[in-house]
N, C-alpha and C positions, 0 to 999 in steps of 0.2 A: 270657713270656706263653704261656698255653695256646692251642693251635690254635683252640679254639672261641671264643676271645676276640680273634682277629685282627680288625682293622678291615676292614669289607666295604663294598661299594657298595649294600647292600640297600635303603637309603633311596630309591634311584632308583625302586623299585616303588611308593612312596607315602610321603608325609610324615606329617602328623598324622592325616589321614583320620578326623576325629572323627565327622562325620555318617554316613560310610560304615560306620564301626565300629558305631555304634548300630543301623543298619539290619541289618547282618549279625548282631548279637547277637539281634535280634528273630527272625531267620530260623533261627538256630542252635538245635538241640535236643540235649540230652545223648545221647551216642553217635554224633553226626554227625561224620564225618571231613571233611577239607579238600575232597576231591573231591565229596562229597555236599553240602556247604555251597555250593560253587561252582554246582552244578546247581540247587540251591534258589534261589540268588540270581539265576541266569540266567532261571529260570522265573517268578520273582516279578513281574517287570516294574518293580521298584523302582530299576533302574539303566538307564533308557532311553537315556541319552547315553553309556554306557560300552560299549565293544566287548567281545566275549566274551573276547578275548585279554587285554585290560586287566583285566577283572573276574577272570579266572583268576589273574593276577599279584597283584591286591589280596588275594585269599583265600589264595593259597599263600605269597606272599612277605611279606605284611604281617600279616594277621589271624592266620594259623596260628602263626608264630614268636613273636608277641606274646601271644596270648591262649589258645592251646592248647599250653601249655608243659609242664605237669606233669599228664599225663592230660588232663582237661578243665578244669583250672585255668589262668588265672583267669576264663575265659569263663563258667563256671557261677556264679561270684560276681557278676561284672559284669552278667550278664544280669538278675539280681535287683535290681541297684542303679540302672541307668541311667535308669529312669523315676521313681525314688524319691529321688534326690539332686539338689540344685541342679546345673544344668549346669556351672558353673565348677568345682565339686568333682569331678564325674565326669570332666571334661577333665583334671584333675590326676592322676587315677588312670590314665587312658590315657597321659598323659605318663610316668608311672612305668614302666609296662610297655613302652612304646616304647623308653625309654632302656635298660631291662634287656636288651631284645632287640638293641640296636644300641650296642655299646661305644663306637664313635666318637662317637655323639651324646651319650652319657652323659658322656664325658670332655670333650667340647667345652663342654657346659653347666657342668661343674665347674671346668674349668681356664681357660676363656676368658670365658664369660658372667659367672660369679660373681666372678671376679677384676676384671673391668671394672666390675661393679656395685659391689663393695666399694670400688673405687678412685675412685668418684664420676664415672666416665665417663658421658656422656649417650648414646653410640651405639656400635655395633659395625660395622665396615666389612667388606666382602667380603674385603678383604686380610687382615684378622685371621683369618678362617676359612681362607683359602688358606694362610697361614703355618702355622696349626695342622696342616693336612693335610700340608704339605710336611715339617714336622718329624716327624710320625708316620711318614711313609715313610722318612725318614732313620734313624729309631730302630728300624726293622724291625717296626713294628706292623701292617703289611700282609703278606700272604703273599708278594707280589712287588711290586716298585716299580710305582707307577701312572704312566701317561702324563700329560702336562700337561693334556690334555683331560679326563681322569678327575678329576684334582685340582681343576680348575675346577668341574666338575659337582658333585662331592661337597661342595665348599665352599658352593655355593649350596643344596644340600640341607640342610646343617646350619643355616644361617640361616633357610631357609624353614620348617624344622620348628620352630624357635624361634618363628617368627611364628604358626604354627598353634596352638601351645600357650600363646600369650600372653606369652612372655618378651620378644619384640621386636615392634615395630610394623611393619605392612606399609608398604613403600615401593617406589617404582620406581627409586630411585637405588641406588648401591652402599653407601649408609650407612643403617642401620636404628636407630631410636631404642630405647634400653633402656627397658622398661616396669617399673613398680613390680610386684614379684612376691613373693608369700609363700604358704606352704602354709596352706590352710584348716585349722582345728582338726579337722574331720572327716577330712581327708586324713591328718593326723598320726595320728589314732586308727586309721585304716585301716592305715597302714603299720606301726605298732607291732604291731597284731594279726596282720597278714600275716607279719611276721618271727617273732613268737611262735609262731603256728600252724605255721610251718615247722620248729620245733624248736630255735630259738636260745634261749640263756640270756638273762637280763635284761640283763647288761652287754654282751653281744654285740648285743642289739637296739639299745642306745643308740649303739654304736660302728659300726653298719653303714654302709657307704659309700653306700647309697641316700639317706641324709639329705642328702648333699652335693648332690643334684639340686635341693634346695630351699634351698641356702645354709646348711644347719644343721650345726653341729659337735656333738660329744658333749654338751658342757655346755648348748648350746642345746636339744638334744633332752630332756635331763633336766628343764630348766625348763619346757618345753612340756608334758611328760607330767605334771609336778606340777600345772600349771594344769588339765589335762584330768581329773585325778583328782577334781576337784570336780564333774565331770559324772557320776561314778559308773562310768566305764569300768574303772578299776583303782585300786589304792592303791599309792602310790610311797613307799618308805622309803629314806633315804640315810644312809650312815655313811662319811664320807671319800669315797673313790673307789668304794666298793661300793654298788650300787643293788639293791634288792629290790622287785619288782613283784608284787603280788597281783592276779591277773587275774580279773575278775568274770565273764567270758564265755568259755566253754571251747570253743566251736566257732563256725563262720561263721554258722550259722542264728540262734543267740542274738544274736550281735553285729549282724548285719544288721537284725534286728527292732528293736534298740535305736536304732541310728543313723538309721533311717528313720521313727521314730515321729513323727507329726505332719506 
């Protein structure tokens, strides 16, 4: 495992933070760095119940590693979308980028949530998350072994983040109900173009591990993209295991204009 993919405790700075992220996207402007965004947020009065220290952590440890990853991407795209997409769809996009920034959360969703979901289980217990974190420590996926107190906290962060993004139901007990969850067609279209615009070939787009966050495998993705082709986003041609996609939109500007029409 590459050092930049070690599991971390970064979720302790904030879980889903959906509404906070929307507010920060409103405040963020192209060229604005993390420190400048923090100052803008502090001066805005939009976070009256958040201490300056907490707000700094939200900006530096949550917003920046999730949404200011590749220069100003994806913040520059999400800023254009969050008031033009249905809220559930936009939340799925934030889920995607949160998982990308937190390997432990991404793997928990793929390995625990979806396995439980596919197995017909009705709930996930805190112990399931705790066992996942323990095994990760034993497998050397953290830079150094975590103390029991850290394992307990991170376990709760994982299930709490799932609650924020709608995968699990909120509960006061140690057992959380598994929710019905599927990727919206607009989310699938977004991810496909995101991967394409990043330079991936068509077959690499279909096989990308990000789809696992939504319980989709390569064949599922191919079928979903075929259905989306009727909306005019692209043309999908298949021959055996080879897939060719003719992309109708060559940049984010054109794609955003299309998916937000109406």
